[in-house]
C-alpha positions, 0 to 999 in steps of 0.5 A: 499500500502507498503511503501517500498518493500524489494528491495527498502529497500536493495537498499537504504540501510535502514537496514544499518540505523535501525541496528544503532539504538540500543535499549536496552530493550525487549520492545524498540526492540518491538517498533523498529520492529514495526517501520513503515513510517508515512502516507500521512496526519499524518504530525502532528504525525510525526512532534511530533515524530521528536520534542520528539527527538529534546527535548531529544538531550540535554540528549543524548549529556550527557554521565553521564545521558545516561550511568545511563540510560543504566545501568538500561535499559540494565537489563530490562527483557521481563516479559510479559508472566509472567504478562499474566500468573498472569492475567490467574490464574497461580501461579507464581514461586518464580523466576518469583516474584523475577523478577517482583519485580526487574522490580518494582525497575527498574521502580523506578530507572528510575523514580528517574532519570527522576526527578533528571535530569528533563528529558522530559517525554511525555504522551506516555513515563510516567513511574509511580512506582507501589508502591502497588505491590512494598510493596506487594513484600517487606513486610519487607521493605528491599529495596533490589531487592531479593525476598523471601516468607517472614514470614511477609505474614503469621502468620501461616508460621511464626510459621511453620517455628519456630517449624521447626527450633527448631526441626532441632536444636534438631536433630543437637544437637542429632547428635553432641552427637552421634558424640562425643560418637563415638570419645570417644568410637572408637577414630574416627572423622566423616566427615561433612556429618556424615560419616566415611570411613575406609580402608579395611586393618583395619579389626578389626575397620570394625568389630567394626563399623559393631556392633556399635549401632550408625553407619551403613554400607553405601557402599564400594569400593575396598579399604574402607568401608563407614559408617554413623550415625544411627538415633536413634528412637528419632531423627527419630521421630524428622526428621518425625515431620520436614518432616510434617512441610516442607509439611505444609510450602510448602502448605502455600508458594503456598497459599501466591504465589497464592495470590501474583500472583493474585495481580500481575494479577489485576495490569496488566494494570499499569505493561503494561503501564510501559513496553510500556512507557519504550519501547518508551522511549527506542526507542526515546533514541536510535533515539537520539543517532543515530541523534548525531552520524550522526550529523543529523538534524530535517527534516522540514515536510510540506504539500506540495510535495517537497524534498529539501535537503541541503548537504545531506550525504548517512551515509553508503557511508560516512563511507565506504569512511572514511575507505579509508581516502576519504571525501564524497561530500554533495549533495544539491538538490530540487525535486517536482512533476513530473520528474528530470533527473540527468545525468553524466558519470559512477563513477560520483556519480549519483546512490549515489544521487539517494540513498541519496534522497531515504534513507533521505526520508525514514528516514525522514518519519520514524520519524528519524533525517537526515544527512544533513544541512537541509531538507524540506520534504513532505510525500509520499505514497511510495518510490520505486526504480529500482537500480542495476542489475535488472536480475531476475534469478527466472522469466528467465528475462534479466537485461533489462526485470527485469528492465522494470518490476520493472519500469512498477510497478512504473508507475502503482503507479505514480498517487498515490504521491509517490517517484519513483527512477530509476537509469540508465534507459533502460541501459540493451538494445542498445542505440538507443531503450534505448534513445526511451524507456527513453524518452517515460517513462519521457514524461509519468511520467512528467504528473503524481503526484509522484516525479520522479527522474531518472539517464540517460546517455542520455542527450537529455532525459531531454531536455523538458521544464517540466523536471528538468535536473541535472548534476553531476559536476564531473571532469569538473573543474580539470586542467589535465596539473597540475595533469599530475605528479600525474596522471602518478605516482599515484593510478588512481582510487584513483585520480578519487575518490579524485577529483570527484565533486559529487554535482549536477548542474542545466542544461540550454540549453546552459550548455556545454556537460560533458566530465567526461567519456573522463576525466575518460579515460584520467586518466585511461591512454587511448591512447591520440590519442583515447582520441583526436579522441573521443573529435573530434567526440563529437564536430561533433555530438553536 
């Protein structure tokens, strides 16, 4: 069973959270893509993952250490293809050998930082330098990450290069003598590439050069003629010897690269283990940075079916509100198996409460710290939501039809110990039928083993002994007389956002009927006579 479908991930803004977990290495990215919710029964594994984040928090708060780690991790490349090629018998290029050598040095640097600062390392994040391979790729003990087919790899290679070097010196001297002779006899200074360019106007010099034994015609333009040194028979022989030696050098270098590639292939387990350790450490450090950014806490994981949140915050909504110079009101609640209903007017924060509970539950079950004062959480087999406009254009269903389709899927899974979140149940149909359907669904879900949280306009839907009824505090505590001047002059939407209390309270039988819809209408400037008539009708009905 899938823990969350795509619609639920989008509704809860789970991708927003994942985007905040910024891994730095290709291996960290790989583990981030594999990030999955811990399953019911894996409480100990989840606790272990959360403990790792807790153990690394102090490191995460140390900017100096984190910058050092970032400097190393950000330079690590994905070398899995090169290592696999070495395993399969392919000969690695010099570029690949350089990158592997550089990677080995980065492993060494990481190991040194871990030791220097006493960073906690776990069984699956242990980083061990591959010393034999380091020495193999740096036979002259240079201590630098650049790579070259060193003379130290082969006496034969060393001899070939020495002979080639001597011959090239001899050729250089031969050409130097010819240049000096040309200078002396023709008073011409050759270019660094041993060529001479003569204007076509100087016909006398061109005739001389054409007959000169040490120069030969190369090319011409409409203005100039180009000549170059003509190698003597002796120089030709020397250059042929150099070409033969170059061929031998290439063959010997190929043999050496083949040997190095085999040695790298043999040590693939050590290299892959380090890649895995680096990836897991990178992901852990990313989780740590995110935990610090959201001022998160470690959720307490228990085996009971409970979700208890104290002063929880939805990080994306908080960010949006802060952009408008508004504050997010933390939300607290406790949910158990069965049904809980949240009632209140539109704009009263019911949907935000629903999203917050779903998001924090998903974060906790994925091994992340949560933005709250505290959280106690029992694992769920799934999270499913019906939030927002459920209209399905593909199937031709109305908003109500799309909603019922989602709710029906949730009902089918409700015996399977999950978290079901339904926003404004039956909002897409007429009030009488909507109330009846909502009441029936609540009655059905309260007997199931899932934790079901529903928001609704219908207060009476929750008037059952087995159903926990929560209500958004909303605007019920406002003194509208003292706000009269502010309401008359200010931005009315801003005033609603400013004074709306999104906290939840438990509703008892004697709890007064909320008047948030009427209060919102009052702030927005609806005629006072209409407001009075609405309040009168409310008193008559209830």
